[in-house]
N, CA, C and O of each residue as an XYZ file, in Angstrom:
764
protein
N      54.096     27.301     43.935
C      53.487     27.449     45.246
C      52.084     28.021     45.054
O      51.868     28.917     44.239
N      51.159     27.497     45.802
C      49.778     27.961     45.705
C      49.627     29.325     46.389
O      50.468     29.729     47.192
N      48.565     30.005     46.062
C      48.279     31.300     46.703
C      48.076     31.128     48.208
O      48.477     31.981     48.999
N      47.456     30.028     48.589
C      47.236     29.750     50.009
C      48.576     29.618     50.734
O      48.771     30.213     51.794
N      49.499     28.838     50.163
C      50.821     28.676     50.776
C      51.552     30.011     50.864
O      52.168     30.324     51.882
N      51.480     30.793     49.793
C      52.135     32.111     49.802
C      51.550     32.991     50.893
O      52.280     33.700     51.586
N      50.248     32.945     51.043
C      49.578     33.728     52.082
C      50.038     33.307     53.481
O      50.272     34.149     54.348
N      50.162     32.001     53.686
C      50.628     31.498     54.988
C      52.067     31.938     55.234
O      52.402     32.377     56.333
N      52.918     31.822     54.220
C      54.325     32.201     54.377
C      54.481     33.704     54.582
O      55.326     34.138     55.364
N      53.675     34.501     53.889
C      53.699     35.955     54.121
C      53.347     36.250     55.582
O      53.977     37.085     56.232
N      52.337     35.554     56.077
C      51.930     35.733     57.478
C      53.037     35.271     58.423
O      53.283     35.914     59.443
N      53.707     34.166     58.098
C      54.802     33.662     58.945
C      55.935     34.682     59.011
O      56.507     34.897     60.080
N      56.263     35.307     57.896
C      57.319     36.332     57.892
C      56.918     37.487     58.811
O      57.732     37.970     59.598
N      55.678     37.922     58.710
C      55.214     39.028     59.557
C      55.261     38.656     61.032
O      55.714     39.449     61.857
N      54.796     37.451     61.371
C      54.778     37.028     62.774
C      56.210     36.899     63.307
O      56.492     37.339     64.422
N      57.105     36.308     62.532
C      58.494     36.179     62.967
C      59.128     37.549     63.129
O      59.863     37.778     64.090
N      58.858     38.459     62.209
C      59.416     39.811     62.308
C      58.897     40.540     63.550
O      59.595     41.372     64.129
N      57.686     40.222     63.942
C      57.057     40.887     65.087
C      57.386     40.204     66.423
O      57.616     40.882     67.425
N      57.409     38.861     66.438
C      57.516     38.134     67.701
C      58.741     37.235     67.798
O      59.003     36.663     68.857
N      59.492     37.102     66.715
C      60.661     36.229     66.714
C      60.284     34.791     66.435
O      59.109     34.424     66.453
N      61.302     33.983     66.177
C      61.060     32.565     65.900
C      60.502     31.870     67.140
O      59.573     31.069     67.043
N      61.061     32.172     68.281
C      60.563     31.546     69.518
C      59.149     31.991     69.852
O      58.409     31.281     70.533
N      58.781     33.161     69.371
C      57.440     33.668     69.625
C      56.418     33.224     68.594
O      55.232     33.530     68.722
N      56.867     32.506     67.574
C      55.958     32.024     66.538
C      55.143     30.850     67.074
O      55.685     29.786     67.376
N      53.874     31.053     67.183
C      52.947     30.007     67.611
C      52.036     29.703     66.428
O      51.545     30.611     65.757
N      51.818     28.424     66.184
C      51.011     28.018     65.041
C      49.617     28.618     65.127
O      49.042     29.004     64.109
N      49.067     28.700     66.337
C      47.735     29.292     66.500
C      47.742     30.773     66.104
O      46.817     31.260     65.454
N      48.793     31.468     66.506
C      48.928     32.885     66.165
C      49.088     33.054     64.652
O      48.492     33.949     64.054
N      49.893     32.190     64.045
C      50.083     32.236     62.600
C      48.774     31.958     61.873
O      48.449     32.632     60.896
N      48.022     30.968     62.347
C      46.734     30.653     61.725
C      45.800     31.863     61.780
O      45.122     32.178     60.802
N      45.772     32.532     62.923
C      44.934     33.725     63.051
C      45.404     34.824     62.098
O      44.589     35.482     61.452
N      46.713     35.016     62.013
C      47.280     36.043     61.122
C      46.937     35.758     59.664
O      46.647     36.671     58.892
N      46.975     34.467     59.297
C      46.704     34.072     57.912
C      45.212     33.872     57.636
O      44.802     33.749     56.482
N      44.394     33.839     58.709
C      42.960     33.640     58.535
C      42.601     32.224     58.118
O      41.690     32.014     57.316
N      43.323     31.252     58.668
C      43.078     29.850     58.327
C      43.117     29.004     59.591
O      43.341     29.522     60.684
N      42.899     27.702     59.440
C      42.980     26.796     60.593
C      44.424     26.319     60.768
O      45.214     26.338     59.825
N      44.751     25.894     61.981
C      46.087     25.349     62.236
C      46.314     24.074     61.420
O      47.435     23.792     60.999
N      45.253     23.316     61.204
C      45.376     22.074     60.437
C      45.899     22.342     59.030
O      46.653     21.537     58.483
N      45.502     23.464     58.447
C      45.965     23.806     57.102
C      47.468     24.091     57.081
O      48.150     23.777     56.105
N      47.972     24.677     58.144
C      49.418     24.937     58.225
C      50.164     23.610     58.225
O      51.130     23.434     57.483
N      49.713     22.676     59.063
C      50.356     21.363     59.124
C      50.185     20.598     57.809
O      51.083     19.866     57.394
N      49.048     20.768     57.166
C      48.809     20.107     55.889
C      49.831     20.569     54.852
O      50.404     19.749     54.134
N      50.057     21.873     54.772
C      50.957     22.421     53.749
C      52.441     22.279     54.094
O      53.265     22.141     53.189
N      52.798     22.309     55.371
C      54.219     22.376     55.743
C      54.692     21.232     56.634
O      55.875     21.164     56.965
N      53.798     20.339     57.026
C      54.171     19.160     57.792
C      54.336     19.416     59.268
O      53.594     18.864     60.081
N      55.284     20.231     59.623
C      55.559     20.519     61.025
C      56.203     21.908     61.126
O      56.393     22.595     60.123
N      56.525     22.290     62.330
C      57.115     23.613     62.574
C      58.444     23.779     61.830
O      58.711     24.841     61.268
N      59.278     22.732     61.825
C      60.568     22.791     61.127
C      60.357     23.009     59.628
O      61.065     23.799     59.003
N      59.380     22.304     59.059
C      59.074     22.492     57.637
C      58.579     23.898     57.350
O      58.935     24.497     56.335
N      57.766     24.413     58.238
C      57.270     25.780     58.092
C      58.423     26.783     58.142
O      58.478     27.707     57.331
N      59.335     26.604     59.082
C      60.467     27.533     59.198
C      61.377     27.456     57.975
O      61.838     28.486     57.483
N      61.639     26.253     57.483
C      62.477     26.108     56.282
C      61.837     26.802     55.090
O      62.505     27.527     54.352
N      60.551     26.581     54.905
C      59.853     27.206     53.762
C      59.760     28.724     53.938
O      59.788     29.461     52.953
N      59.650     29.189     55.171
C      59.619     30.634     55.413
C      60.953     31.254     55.036
O      60.994     32.328     54.436
N      62.038     30.587     55.381
C      63.365     31.062     55.000
C      63.491     31.143     53.479
O      63.977     32.140     52.945
N      63.055     30.098     52.790
C      63.079     30.106     51.326
C      62.222     31.239     50.772
O      62.610     31.904     49.811
N      61.078     31.453     51.368
C      60.157     32.507     50.923
C      60.796     33.894     51.076
O      60.679     34.740     50.189
N      61.465     34.116     52.196
C      62.160     35.391     52.404
C      63.201     35.584     51.319
O      63.316     36.672     50.755
N      63.955     34.546     51.023
C      64.983     34.639     49.983
C      64.378     34.934     48.618
O      64.917     35.738     47.857
N      63.266     34.289     48.309
C      62.603     34.538     47.027
C      62.120     35.977     46.931
O      62.267     36.613     45.887
N      61.547     36.496     48.009
C      61.107     37.896     48.018
C      62.287     38.838     47.828
O      62.220     39.776     47.033
N      63.370     38.585     48.562
C      64.554     39.445     48.454
C      65.139     39.377     47.049
O      65.533     40.399     46.488
N      65.196     38.190     46.486
C      65.705     38.048     45.117
C      64.833     38.831     44.146
O      65.336     39.441     43.202
N      63.546     38.811     44.378
C      62.629     39.548     43.505
C      62.897     41.038     43.504
O      63.003     41.644     42.437
N      63.010     41.643     44.677
C      63.198     43.095     44.675
C      64.622     43.504     44.339
O      64.823     44.602     43.820
N      65.610     42.677     44.608
C      66.977     43.074     44.258
C      67.266     42.815     42.786
O      67.852     43.670     42.121
N      66.870     41.661     42.259
C      67.164     41.361     40.862
C      66.406     42.281     39.910
O      66.940     42.686     38.878
N      65.196     42.603     40.248
C      64.405     43.493     39.402
C      65.061     44.867     39.309
O      65.184     45.428     38.220
N      65.478     45.406     40.445
C      66.115     46.717     40.449
C      67.523     46.650     39.882
O      67.935     47.550     39.150
N      68.272     45.591     40.208
C      69.645     45.469     39.721
C      69.684     45.333     38.203
O      70.673     45.706     37.572
N      68.627     44.807     37.619
C      68.563     44.681     36.167
C      68.576     46.049     35.492
O      68.890     46.153     34.307
N      68.242     47.083     36.231
C      68.231     48.438     35.678
C      69.612     49.080     35.683
O      69.798     50.156     35.114
N      70.589     48.426     36.324
C      71.937     48.987     36.390
C      72.560     48.979     35.003
O      72.296     48.095     34.189
N      73.388     49.976     34.754
C      74.019     50.095     33.439
C      75.354     49.374     33.353
O      75.866     49.151     32.256
N      75.924     49.006     34.495
C      77.180     48.261     34.485
C      77.241     47.336     35.697
O      76.419     47.429     36.608
N      78.227     46.444     35.692
C      78.329     45.446     36.755
C      78.609     46.085     38.109
O      78.096     45.624     39.129
N      79.410     47.132     38.127
C      79.710     47.803     39.406
C      78.433     48.412     39.987
O      78.179     48.290     41.186
N      77.640     49.057     39.157
C      76.361     49.614     39.600
C      75.394     48.531     40.032
O      74.635     48.714     40.984
N      75.418     47.398     39.334
C      74.571     46.273     39.719
C      74.963     45.750     41.100
O      74.100     45.432     41.918
N      76.265     45.665     41.351
C      76.740     45.203     42.662
C      76.254     46.134     43.765
O      75.752     45.676     44.792
N      76.400     47.435     43.557
C      75.941     48.394     44.573
C      74.452     48.253     44.824
O      74.014     48.221     45.974
N      73.674     48.170     43.758
C      72.220     48.020     43.928
C      71.874     46.714     44.626
O      71.044     46.688     45.534
N      72.509     45.640     44.201
C      72.236     44.319     44.780
C      72.407     44.337     46.291
O      71.619     43.728     47.015
N      73.429     45.027     46.769
C      73.690     45.072     48.211
C      72.905     46.180     48.904
O      72.345     45.959     49.978
N      72.857     47.359     48.308
C      72.171     48.485     48.951
C      70.661     48.271     49.052
O      70.017     48.812     49.952
N      70.098     47.492     48.142
C      68.659     47.260     48.199
C      68.248     46.433     49.406
O      67.065     46.370     49.742
N      69.212     45.799     50.060
C      68.921     45.102     51.316
C      68.774     46.093     52.469
O      68.359     45.718     53.566
N      69.110     47.343     52.221
C      68.995     48.395     53.236
C      68.022     49.467     52.745
O      68.386     50.637     52.619
N      66.800     49.064     52.474
C      65.744     49.985     52.064
C      64.784     50.187     53.223
O      64.438     49.239     53.927
N      64.363     51.404     53.414
C      63.419     51.688     54.483
C      61.993     51.553     53.959
O      61.227     52.515     53.909
N      61.667     50.319     53.571
C      60.306     49.995     53.134
C      59.774     48.898     54.045
O      60.547     48.163     54.661
N      58.487     48.793     54.125
C      57.869     47.788     54.996
C      58.317     46.374     54.627
O      58.656     45.578     55.504
N      58.319     46.064     53.336
C      58.663     44.690     52.942
C      60.121     44.362     53.253
O      60.415     43.258     53.712
N      61.030     45.289     53.015
C      62.440     45.011     53.299
C      62.684     44.950     54.806
O      63.409     44.076     55.283
N      62.079     45.876     55.557
C      62.235     45.813     57.020
C      61.709     44.486     57.568
O      62.362     43.846     58.392
N      60.545     44.085     57.113
C      59.947     42.840     57.592
C      60.799     41.639     57.194
O      61.100     40.785     58.028
N      61.189     41.570     55.914
C      62.022     40.460     55.450
C      63.352     40.414     56.195
O      63.780     39.346     56.634
N      64.004     41.561     56.341
C      65.308     41.608     57.001
C      65.212     41.231     58.473
O      66.086     40.540     58.998
N      64.167     41.678     59.132
C      63.978     41.328     60.537
C      63.755     39.829     60.680
O      64.356     39.192     61.545
N      62.896     39.262     59.837
C      62.629     37.824     59.902
C      63.880     37.022     59.538
O      64.163     36.006     60.172
N      64.626     37.460     58.532
C      65.875     36.778     58.155
C      66.844     36.782     59.334
O      67.433     35.750     59.655
N      67.012     37.916     59.971
C      67.904     38.006     61.119
C      67.463     37.087     62.248
O      68.294     36.465     62.910
N      66.169     37.004     62.464
C      65.640     36.101     63.493
C      65.916     34.645     63.152
O      66.326     33.870     64.016
N      65.697     34.276     61.911
C      65.953     32.900     61.500
C      67.447     32.584     61.579
O      67.830     31.491     61.997
N      68.289     33.537     61.180
C      69.735     33.346     61.256
C      70.166     33.154     62.704
O      70.937     32.245     63.009
N      69.675     33.998     63.587
C      70.034     33.884     65.004
C      69.502     32.574     65.593
O      70.168     31.962     66.427
N      68.339     32.145     65.180
C      67.753     30.911     65.695
C      68.505     29.668     65.240
O      68.466     28.636     65.909
N      69.190     29.766     64.104
C      69.946     28.619     63.597
C      71.065     28.212     64.556
O      71.527     27.071     64.524
N      71.496     29.135     65.401
C      72.500     28.798     66.412
C      71.961     27.711     67.332
O      72.708     26.839     67.776
N      70.668     27.766     67.614
C      70.037     26.835     68.545
C      69.198     25.762     67.860
O      68.865     24.748     68.474
N      68.855     25.978     66.593
C      67.949     25.089     65.874
C      68.688     24.455     64.696
O      68.864     25.075     63.647
N      69.109     23.223     64.891
C      69.898     22.532     63.875
C      69.147     22.386     62.548
O      69.769     22.352     61.487
N      67.821     22.301     62.600
C      67.027     22.156     61.373
C      67.167     23.354     60.439
O      66.964     23.226     59.231
N      67.509     24.502     60.984
C      67.638     25.703     60.162
C      69.041     25.896     59.588
O      69.221     26.672     58.650
N      70.019     25.212     60.131
C      71.415     25.476     59.747
C      71.698     25.227     58.283
O      72.238     26.101     57.605
N      71.355     24.081     57.786
C      71.681     23.770     56.390
C      70.902     24.653     55.414
O      71.506     25.190     54.485
N      69.589     24.826     55.584
C      68.886     25.729     54.656
C      69.442     27.159     54.709
O      69.528     27.832     53.681
N      69.811     27.612     55.890
C      70.382     28.950     56.015
C      71.749     29.005     55.340
O      72.051     29.963     54.629
N      72.574     27.985     55.558
C      73.894     27.935     54.925
C      73.763     27.915     53.409
O      74.522     28.584     52.709
N      72.808     27.153     52.902
C      72.602     27.086     51.448
C      72.141     28.434     50.904
O      72.638     28.883     49.870
N      71.208     29.080     51.577
C      70.743     30.407     51.147
C      71.893     31.397     51.129
O      72.019     32.203     50.207
N      72.724     31.330     52.147
C      73.873     32.234     52.231
C      74.855     31.942     51.104
O      75.376     32.872     50.488
N      75.113     30.676     50.825
C      76.024     30.309     49.721
C      75.515     30.858     48.399
O      76.291     31.391     47.606
N      74.224     30.733     48.158
C      73.647     31.230     46.908
C      73.850     32.742     46.803
O      74.259     33.242     45.755
N      73.565     33.474     47.891
C      73.722     34.926     47.893
C      75.184     35.310     47.663
O      75.470     36.189     46.850
N      76.093     34.675     48.356
C      77.516     34.974     48.194
C      77.950     34.677     46.763
O      78.676     35.471     46.164
N      77.522     33.554     46.209
C      77.890     33.204     44.836
C      77.350     34.224     43.833
O      78.038     34.575     42.874
N      76.123     34.701     44.051
C      75.550     35.714     43.151
C      76.370     37.001     43.205
O      76.675     37.592     42.169
N      76.721     37.428     44.404
C      77.515     38.647     44.560
C      78.904     38.445     43.946
O      79.414     39.344     43.276
N      79.518     37.289     44.163
C      80.837     37.003     43.586
C      80.788     37.047     42.060
O      81.718     37.544     41.424
N      79.720     36.535     41.476
C      79.585     36.556     40.020
C      79.503     37.993     39.491
O      80.092     38.308     38.457
N      78.788     38.845     40.187
C      78.704     40.247     39.767
C      80.080     40.907     39.911
O      80.469     41.711     39.064
N      80.807     40.582     40.957
C      82.167     41.122     41.126
C      83.053     40.660     39.968
O      83.834     41.453     39.443
N      82.947     39.401     39.564
C      83.729     38.903     38.417
C      83.403     39.691     37.153
O      84.294     40.028     36.374
N      82.121     39.981     36.957
C      81.739     40.768     35.783
C      82.269     42.193     35.872
O      82.659     42.779     34.862
N      82.284     42.751     37.085
C      82.858     44.092     37.275
C      84.357     44.065     36.975
O      84.883     45.002     36.375
N      85.040     43.013     37.380
C      86.467     42.876     37.071
C      86.680     42.774     35.561
O      87.579     43.413     35.014
N      85.862     41.981     34.898
C      85.989     41.796     33.452
C      85.760     43.100     32.692
O      86.345     43.317     31.631
N      84.909     43.963     33.238
C      84.627     45.239     32.568
C      85.614     46.331     32.966
O      85.574     47.437     32.427
N      86.504     46.016     33.917
C      87.501     47.001     34.342
C      87.027     47.941     35.439
O      87.728     48.895     35.778
N      85.837     47.686     36.005
C      85.327     48.579     37.054
C      85.609     48.049     38.458
O      85.118     48.597     39.445
N      86.401     46.982     38.543
C      86.830     46.439     39.835
C      88.243     45.900     39.662
O      88.610     45.422     38.589
N      89.007     45.981     40.698
C      90.389     45.512     40.657
C      90.448     44.025     40.313
O      89.694     43.228     40.871
N      91.335     43.653     39.401
C      91.504     42.234     39.111
C      92.198     41.495     40.262
O      92.248     40.265     40.271
N      92.731     42.244     41.226
C      93.425     41.638     42.354
C      92.473     41.163     43.456
O      92.847     40.347     44.298
N      91.254     41.674     43.444
C      90.277     41.274     44.467
C      89.846     39.836     44.230
O      89.577     39.446     43.094
N      89.779     39.049     45.289
C      89.243     37.701     45.189
C      87.724     37.814     45.278
O      87.198     38.180     46.329
N      87.004     37.504     44.186
C      85.552     37.721     44.169
C      84.795     37.016     45.289
O      83.889     37.597     45.887
N      85.158     35.773     45.575
C      84.441     35.030     46.609
C      84.706     35.606     48.000
O      83.781     35.740     48.801
N      85.956     35.946     48.288
C      86.276     36.547     49.585
C      85.583     37.897     49.744
O      85.011     38.191     50.794
N      85.638     38.721     48.685
C      85.001     40.035     48.739
C      83.494     39.894     48.928
O      82.890     40.637     49.702
N      82.887     38.937     48.220
C      81.440     38.719     48.342
C      81.077     38.266     49.747
O      80.062     38.691     50.299
N      81.908     37.402     50.328
C      81.648     36.928     51.690
C      81.705     38.100     52.672
O      80.826     38.246     53.522
N      82.738     38.931     52.553
C      82.855     40.066     53.476
C      81.710     41.060     53.286
O      81.160     41.569     54.262
N      81.355     41.333     52.043
C      80.305     42.318     51.784
C      78.936     41.826     52.255
O      78.168     42.601     52.824
N      78.625     40.559     52.027
C      77.323     40.065     52.483
C      77.268     39.994     54.008
O      76.221     40.246     54.605
N      78.391     39.653     54.636
C      78.437     39.691     56.113
C      78.189     41.117     56.604
O      77.454     41.337     57.567
N      78.807     42.065     55.935
C      78.638     43.460     56.327
C      77.181     43.897     56.167
O      76.641     44.583     57.035
N      76.552     43.510     55.076
C      75.145     43.866     54.871
C      74.295     43.328     56.025
O      73.442     44.040     56.556
N      74.530     42.070     56.410
C      73.752     41.499     57.513
C      73.986     42.267     58.810
O      73.036     42.557     59.538
N      75.233     42.596     59.101
C      75.538     43.339     60.328
C      74.979     44.748     60.307
O      74.427     45.214     61.304
N      75.117     45.427     59.187
C      74.572     46.788     59.077
C      73.049     46.763     59.180
O      72.448     47.627     59.819
N      72.439     45.777     58.554
C      70.988     45.647     58.623
C      70.530     45.451     60.066
O      69.559     46.065     60.507
N      71.230     44.601     60.787
C      70.880     44.358     62.186
C      71.008     45.633     63.016
O      70.143     45.926     63.842
N      72.067     46.380     62.803
C      72.241     47.630     63.553
C      71.168     48.644     63.184
O      70.634     49.335     64.052
N      70.852     48.734     61.893
C      69.818     49.680     61.466
C      68.463     49.277     62.053
O      67.750     50.112     62.608
N      68.116     48.005     61.930
C      66.813     47.552     62.409
C      66.677     47.665     63.926
O      65.575     47.859     64.437
N      67.791     47.545     64.644
C      67.736     47.638     66.104
C      67.840     49.075     66.594
O      67.781     49.319     67.800
N      67.992     50.029     65.685
C      68.062     51.431     66.067
C      69.439     51.891     66.498
O      69.590     53.005     67.000
N      70.452     51.044     66.308
C      71.818     51.407     66.686
C      72.492     52.288     65.651
O      73.536     52.880     65.925
N      71.912     52.381     64.471
C      72.509     53.126     63.371
C      71.405     53.602     62.439
O      70.395     52.919     62.269
N      71.593     54.749     61.846
C      70.617     55.212     60.856
C      70.827     54.455     59.555
O      71.907     53.926     59.291
N      69.788     54.416     58.759
C      69.921     53.746     57.467
C      70.887     54.511     56.571
O      71.613     53.902     55.785
N      70.905     55.835     56.681
C      71.839     56.630     55.876
C      73.282     56.260     56.209
O      74.113     56.119     55.312
N      73.576     56.103     57.494
C      74.931     55.714     57.907
C      75.258     54.309     57.420
O      76.365     54.065     56.940
N      74.318     53.390     57.536
C      74.536     52.016     57.080
C      74.839     51.995     55.583
O      75.753     51.296     55.147
N      74.086     52.748     54.803
C      74.291     52.792     53.357
C      75.633     53.437     53.011
O      76.318     52.997     52.087
N      76.002     54.469     53.746
C      77.299     55.126     53.511
C      78.451     54.155     53.796
O      79.396     54.060     53.013
N      78.366     53.443     54.907
C      79.407     52.476     55.247
C      79.484     51.354     54.210
O      80.578     50.908     53.864
N      78.353     50.902     53.721
C      78.345     49.853     52.716
C      78.978     50.341     51.412
O      79.772     49.624     50.803
N      78.637     51.536     50.988
C      79.260     52.088     49.775
C      80.783     52.166     49.926
O      81.525     51.832     49.002
N      81.235     52.609     51.095
C      82.676     52.685     51.349
C      83.332     51.318     51.308
O      84.438     51.171     50.789
N      82.657     50.325     51.850
C      83.209     48.968     51.852
C      83.274     48.393     50.439
O      84.231     47.701     50.092
N      82.265     48.676     49.631
C      82.283     48.211     48.243
C      83.473     48.833     47.523
O      84.211     48.145     46.817
N      83.653     50.127     47.704
C      84.790     50.811     47.062
C      86.120     50.213     47.529
O      87.018     49.980     46.721
N      86.239     49.971     48.819
C      87.490     49.422     49.369
C      87.732     47.996     48.861
O      88.863     47.647     48.523
N      86.702     47.184     48.806
C      86.863     45.806     48.356
C      87.278     45.710     46.895
O      88.024     44.807     46.515
N      86.804     46.622     46.092
C      87.032     46.531     44.651
C      88.187     47.397     44.161
O      88.474     47.427     42.964
N      88.847     48.098     45.070
C      89.958     48.986     44.708
C      91.240     48.209     44.500
O      91.386     47.079     44.968
N      92.163     48.830     43.792
C      93.506     48.247     43.630
C      94.135     48.083     44.986
O      93.960     48.944     45.848
N      94.845     47.035     45.202
C      95.494     46.788     46.486
C      96.995     46.882     46.345
O      97.720     46.703     47.324
């Protein structure tokens, strides 16, 4: 991806986080990115293409900050906790990414063009979490009775819900992180 495209997508994430998907206007995005509207259409084709690429961009950013930090974990169980807890960081980039992701997810209910890319992104995330759970099981730090895919699905759903509550002010980030840690322990415990 070119620097220009990255700049446009960074601006799209900010605008969506601030105004929502329905509030995203190409003219507003062009102003935010400091470019012409024609350049947006040149790089992304249409609004649907822009939204799909923005979703991919959010995922790439999230993968960057979670994988980099998770690589510092000393075991698979610690990697799993970091992988999920890093989605609940009180930093500008995580708040912005999480808000835009939530907006795109909610918009997929009404926008069929977003459904498949969102479903694919979710499948990738669930599969990554399931793989870490399998490694935790292999190392003995997670119950062999837990179904990795089911546990990953429940945990990623929980992260999305906790993130939404935290971002909307319904819950503190400390409470969200505490609940997530408890859920990880419960999912990976002997049954």
